[in-house]
Backbone as a chain_set.jsonl record, in Angstrom:
{"seq": "MIVLDEQSWSWLLFQNEKNMYLSVVCGSVGIFTVEIELTQAEIASFNAIGRTFIDELASGISFSPDSYLHRKSNFRNEFDLSIAIDKWRESAKS", "coords": {"N": [[0.993, -1.248, 0.011], [0.478, 2.279, -0.727], [0.81, 5.87, -0.383], [-1.12, 8.071, -2.605], [-1.36, 10.539, -2.972], [-2.398, 13.483, -1.193], [-4.448, 15.439, 0.675], [-4.193, 18.245, 2.977], [-5.732, 17.779, 6.096], [-8.182, 17.01, 4.85], [-7.792, 14.808, 2.821], [-6.99, 11.897, 2.166], [-5.47, 9.577, -0.419], [-4.738, 6.713, -0.972], [-2.933, 3.297, -2.776], [-2.941, 0.12, -3.726], [-1.629, -2.997, -5.236], [-3.858, -3.182, -7.031], [-6.042, -1.637, -7.024], [-7.737, 1.22, -4.993], [-8.037, 3.945, -2.227], [-9.697, 6.33, -0.74], [-9.682, 8.14, 2.022], [-11.35, 10.338, 3.924], [-11.652, 13.132, 5.739], [-14.289, 14.319, 8.021], [-17.134, 15.985, 9.694], [-17.373, 18.714, 11.623], [-17.51, 19.573, 14.681], [-17.257, 17.248, 16.132], [-14.894, 15.08, 15.017], [-14.328, 12.835, 12.106], [-13.687, 10.159, 9.914], [-14.293, 9.145, 6.687], [-13.948, 6.034, 4.844], [-13.682, 5.221, 1.239], [-13.552, 2.489, -1.094], [-12.531, 3.431, -3.934], [-14.269, 3.077, -7.535], [-13.725, 1.581, -10.866], [-14.552, 3.475, -12.416], [-14.339, 5.829, -11.01], [-11.724, 5.835, -10.859], [-10.831, 5.385, -13.262], [-11.289, 7.985, -13.763], [-10.036, 9.774, -11.986], [-7.154, 8.838, -13.123], [-7.457, 10.565, -15.802], [-8.278, 12.919, -15.119], [-6.777, 13.746, -12.43], [-6.076, 14.988, -9.738], [-8.164, 17.436, -9.486], [-10.794, 15.5, -9.689], [-10.001, 14.03, -7.428], [-10.637, 16.347, -5.233], [-13.19, 17.058, -6.082], [-14.557, 14.78, -5.445], [-14.107, 14.43, -2.864], [-14.769, 16.425, -1.351], [-17.738, 16.218, -2.036], [-18.54, 13.736, -0.32], [-17.518, 14.499, 1.95], [-19.021, 16.998, 2.862], [-21.74, 15.429, 2.488], [-21.457, 12.889, 4.13], [-22.748, 10.352, 4.933], [-24.299, 10.19, 2.571], [-22.453, 8.376, 1.134], [-21.913, 5.988, 2.847], [-22.985, 3.353, 2.454], [-20.872, 2.766, 1.064], [-18.574, 2.385, 2.326], [-14.897, 1.112, 3.17], [-13.237, -1.093, 5.061], [-10.363, -0.865, 4.348], [-8.399, -0.066, 6.303], [-8.166, -1.858, 7.796], [-7.252, -3.708, 6.849], [-4.525, -3.219, 5.326], [-1.326, -2.069, 6.531], [-1.631, 1.191, 6.916], [0.212, 2.986, 8.404], [2.973, 3.055, 7.842], [2.883, 3.55, 5.34], [2.007, 6.089, 5.153], [4.053, 7.413, 6.338], [6.303, 7.108, 4.622], [5.131, 8.525, 2.987], [5.173, 10.845, 4.192], [7.52, 11.218, 4.672], [9.332, 11.291, 2.122], [7.476, 13.943, 0.994], [9.199, 15.839, 3.001], [11.321, 16.131, 1.514]], "CA": [[0.212, 0.0, 0.161], [0.964, 3.921, -1.16], [0.137, 6.982, -0.407], [-0.256, 8.526, -3.796], [-1.894, 12.079, -2.732], [-3.16, 13.936, -0.473], [-4.728, 17.405, 0.68], [-3.83, 18.204, 4.235], [-6.533, 17.94, 6.574], [-9.375, 16.766, 3.672], [-8.468, 13.811, 2.28], [-5.478, 10.766, 1.796], [-5.653, 8.913, -1.504], [-4.259, 5.184, -1.127], [-3.147, 2.661, -3.428], [-2.133, -1.318, -3.794], [-1.653, -3.251, -6.684], [-5.204, -2.589, -7.909], [-7.583, -0.774, -6.111], [-7.803, 2.801, -4.085], [-8.942, 3.837, -1.78], [-9.827, 7.487, -0.357], [-10.047, 8.691, 3.349], [-11.928, 11.822, 3.865], [-11.844, 13.957, 6.887], [-15.603, 15.067, 8.153], [-17.62, 16.768, 10.674], [-16.86, 19.862, 12.832], [-17.134, 19.74, 16.353], [-16.544, 15.901, 15.881], [-13.862, 14.657, 13.495], [-13.944, 11.856, 11.976], [-13.353, 9.481, 8.544], [-15.182, 8.076, 6.096], [-13.368, 5.651, 3.866], [-14.266, 4.274, 0.607], [-12.84, 2.003, -2.521], [-12.909, 3.612, -5.77], [-15.044, 2.188, -8.126], [-13.087, 1.603, -11.926], [-15.207, 4.671, -12.842], [-13.653, 6.947, -10.352], [-10.23, 5.504, -11.068], [-10.314, 6.232, -14.746], [-11.307, 9.667, -13.816], [-9.01, 10.342, -11.847], [-6.322, 9.14, -14.132], [-7.666, 11.281, -16.64], [-8.666, 14.796, -14.724], [-5.924, 14.163, -11.939], [-6.321, 15.326, -8.176], [-9.166, 17.76, -9.027], [-11.381, 14.727, -9.624], [-9.879, 13.727, -6.29], [-10.663, 17.203, -4.879], [-14.439, 17.24, -5.9], [-15.285, 13.914, -4.956], [-14.04, 13.93, -0.995], [-15.88, 17.853, -1.338], [-18.945, 15.859, -2.025], [-18.158, 12.845, 0.908], [-17.443, 15.383, 2.973], [-20.276, 17.372, 2.715], [-22.774, 14.276, 2.553], [-20.908, 11.589, 4.727], [-24.081, 9.672, 5.39], [-24.383, 9.417, 1.38], [-21.149, 7.226, 0.927], [-21.5, 4.848, 4.35], [-23.071, 2.377, 2.082], [-19.434, 1.973, 0.123], [-17.416, 2.365, 3.655], [-14.563, 0.372, 3.22], [-12.51, -1.174, 6.237], [-9.049, -0.678, 4.238], [-7.188, 0.593, 7.522], [-8.083, -3.165, 8.838], [-6.53, -5.009, 6.147], [-3.315, -3.287, 5.463], [-0.689, -1.377, 7.517], [-1.384, 2.483, 6.451], [1.037, 3.88, 8.868], [3.664, 2.936, 7.398], [2.566, 3.707, 4.286], [1.84, 7.269, 5.436], [5.152, 7.476, 6.968], [7.202, 7.006, 3.675], [4.775, 9.361, 1.979], [5.17, 12.278, 4.897], [9.182, 11.591, 4.9], [9.205, 11.862, 0.912], [7.652, 15.301, 1.073], [10.012, 16.617, 3.322], [12.645, 16.072, 0.47]], "C": [[0.632, 1.457, 0.016], [0.216, 4.507, -0.836], [0.221, 7.766, -1.87], [-0.231, 10.379, -3.753], [-2.462, 12.157, -1.513], [-3.293, 15.655, -0.08], [-4.829, 17.673, 2.66], [-4.977, 18.531, 5.086], [-8.018, 18.042, 6.048], [-9.507, 15.488, 3.402], [-7.144, 12.742, 1.873], [-5.97, 9.369, 0.931], [-4.447, 7.571, -1.545], [-4.213, 4.213, -2.621], [-2.547, 1.258, -3.315], [-2.333, -1.815, -5.145], [-2.312, -3.215, -7.526], [-6.246, -1.962, -7.615], [-6.527, 0.281, -5.119], [-8.312, 3.401, -3.928], [-8.717, 5.097, -1.111], [-10.832, 7.543, 1.36], [-10.318, 10.059, 3.384], [-12.464, 12.165, 5.182], [-13.53, 14.633, 6.623], [-16.151, 15.564, 9.415], [-17.023, 17.946, 11.016], [-16.737, 20.362, 14.134], [-16.59, 18.153, 16.479], [-16.344, 15.081, 14.802], [-14.032, 13.337, 12.758], [-13.926, 11.116, 10.148], [-14.261, 8.723, 7.766], [-14.012, 7.699, 4.828], [-13.809, 4.711, 2.949], [-13.117, 3.422, -0.432], [-13.054, 2.602, -3.648], [-13.335, 2.914, -6.765], [-13.885, 2.141, -9.446], [-13.386, 2.719, -12.743], [-13.943, 5.604, -12.327], [-12.325, 6.778, -10.66], [-9.544, 6.122, -12.421], [-10.45, 7.643, -14.663], [-10.539, 10.452, -13.185], [-7.644, 10.151, -12.782], [-6.579, 9.76, -15.241], [-7.763, 12.61, -16.206], [-7.379, 14.979, -13.797], [-6.852, 14.586, -10.439], [-7.364, 16.531, -8.057], [-10.013, 16.893, -8.646], [-11.544, 14.7, -7.714], [-10.744, 14.863, -5.16], [-12.707, 17.112, -4.571], [-15.013, 16.054, -4.87], [-15.051, 13.693, -3.498], [-14.674, 15.094, -0.768], [-17.121, 17.175, -0.74], [-19.103, 14.459, -0.832], [-18.286, 13.861, 1.857], [-18.812, 15.939, 3.504], [-21.65, 16.405, 2.69], [-22.097, 13.207, 2.775], [-22.056, 10.686, 4.556], [-24.631, 8.9, 3.451], [-23.524, 8.381, 0.658], [-21.045, 5.97, 2.025], [-21.648, 3.44, 3.617], [-21.527, 1.634, 1.713], [-18.537, 2.217, 1.451], [-16.581, 0.843, 2.771], [-13.351, 0.387, 4.34], [-11.059, -1.577, 5.895], [-8.003, -0.687, 5.103], [-6.976, -0.69, 7.857], [-7.72, -4.027, 8.322], [-5.054, -4.576, 5.593], [-2.631, -2.2, 6.726], [-0.491, -0.096, 6.771], [-0.157, 3.018, 7.063], [2.624, 3.871, 8.496], [3.999, 3.504, 5.57], [2.648, 5.501, 3.828], [3.317, 7.681, 5.714], [6.273, 7.823, 5.657], [6.73, 8.347, 2.666], [5.338, 10.672, 2.778], [6.869, 12.306, 4.502], [9.816, 12.035, 3.406], [8.851, 13.208, 0.541], [8.853, 16.058, 1.757], [11.59, 17.185, 2.433], [12.589, 16.859, -0.461]], "O": [[1.32, 1.791, 0.981], [-0.97, 4.179, -0.812], [1.316, 8.085, -2.335], [0.547, 11.185, -4.261], [-2.927, 11.227, -0.854], [-2.618, 16.642, -0.371], [-5.674, 17.113, 3.358], [-5.371, 19.682, 4.893], [-8.88, 18.796, 6.502], [-10.556, 14.852, 3.51], [-6.33, 13.223, 1.085], [-6.607, 8.414, 1.375], [-3.395, 7.657, -2.179], [-5.119, 4.269, -3.452], [-1.477, 1.259, -2.706], [-3.005, -1.27, -6.02], [-1.929, -3.202, -8.696], [-7.322, -1.935, -8.212], [-5.361, 0.248, -4.726], [-9.131, 3.857, -4.725], [-7.543, 5.234, -0.766], [-11.966, 7.205, 1.701], [-9.548, 10.888, 2.897], [-13.469, 11.663, 5.686], [-13.961, 15.189, 5.613], [-15.334, 15.488, 10.332], [-15.906, 18.096, 10.52], [-16.064, 21.295, 14.572], [-15.468, 17.961, 16.948], [-17.101, 14.559, 13.984], [-13.402, 12.59, 13.507], [-14.232, 11.893, 9.244], [-14.907, 7.766, 8.193], [-13.401, 8.495, 4.115], [-14.249, 3.619, 3.308], [-11.937, 3.772, -0.471], [-13.925, 2.136, -4.383], [-12.659, 1.903, -6.953], [-12.888, 2.769, -9.09], [-12.655, 3.005, -13.692], [-12.949, 5.981, -12.948], [-11.707, 7.84, -10.726], [-8.553, 6.803, -12.687], [-9.823, 8.421, -15.382], [-10.272, 11.6, -13.542], [-7.063, 11.162, -13.176], [-5.67, 9.482, -16.023], [-7.313, 13.484, -16.947], [-6.728, 16.006, -13.989], [-8.062, 14.452, -10.256], [-7.651, 16.876, -6.91], [-10.351, 16.984, -7.466], [-12.459, 15.051, -6.969], [-11.452, 14.35, -4.294], [-13.34, 17.103, -3.516], [-15.677, 16.234, -3.849], [-15.719, 12.848, -2.902], [-15.376, 14.969, 0.236], [-17.557, 17.301, 0.404], [-20.299, 14.362, -0.557], [-19.308, 13.948, 2.539], [-19.518, 15.424, 4.371], [-22.685, 17.012, 2.964], [-21.972, 12.417, 1.839], [-21.957, 10.253, 3.408], [-25.069, 7.792, 3.139], [-23.915, 7.676, -0.272], [-20.154, 5.122, 1.972], [-20.885, 2.505, 3.856], [-21.132, 0.491, 1.944], [-17.365, 2.131, 1.083], [-17.113, -0.052, 2.115], [-12.65, 1.37, 4.584], [-10.424, -2.332, 6.632], [-6.897, -1.166, 4.855], [-5.84, -0.993, 8.224], [-7.681, -5.141, 8.843], [-4.3, -5.525, 5.378], [-3.292, -1.672, 7.621], [0.503, 0.016, 6.053], [0.618, 3.554, 6.272], [3.374, 4.742, 8.936], [5.026, 3.724, 4.929], [3.071, 6.043, 2.807], [3.641, 8.585, 4.944], [7.03, 8.787, 5.778], [7.446, 8.994, 1.9], [5.923, 11.53, 2.117], [7.393, 13.337, 4.081], [10.649, 12.94, 3.353], [9.658, 13.817, -0.163], [9.471, 16.877, 1.078], [12.439, 18.061, 2.594], [13.501, 16.904, -1.287]]}, "num_chains": 1, "name": "protein.A"}
């Protein structure tokens, strides 16, 4: 698992061999995350449009998290994300 990109205090985009996952920060008083696996159409849109697509998708999730709960992913339990995040943050310092 690797981190592909992030927008601080908004979202993190992850990828493993074949799947992509988005973790979006939601809430105002109580902060929580909604995490989804991207569909093949969303991956194609990201590949075509780039970061702008993820910004728009994350904004929609943040604005209406309940609309995405049916897509909730447990990928945090399947992968050790701390290693991927540490590597990403280290490379960002360089």
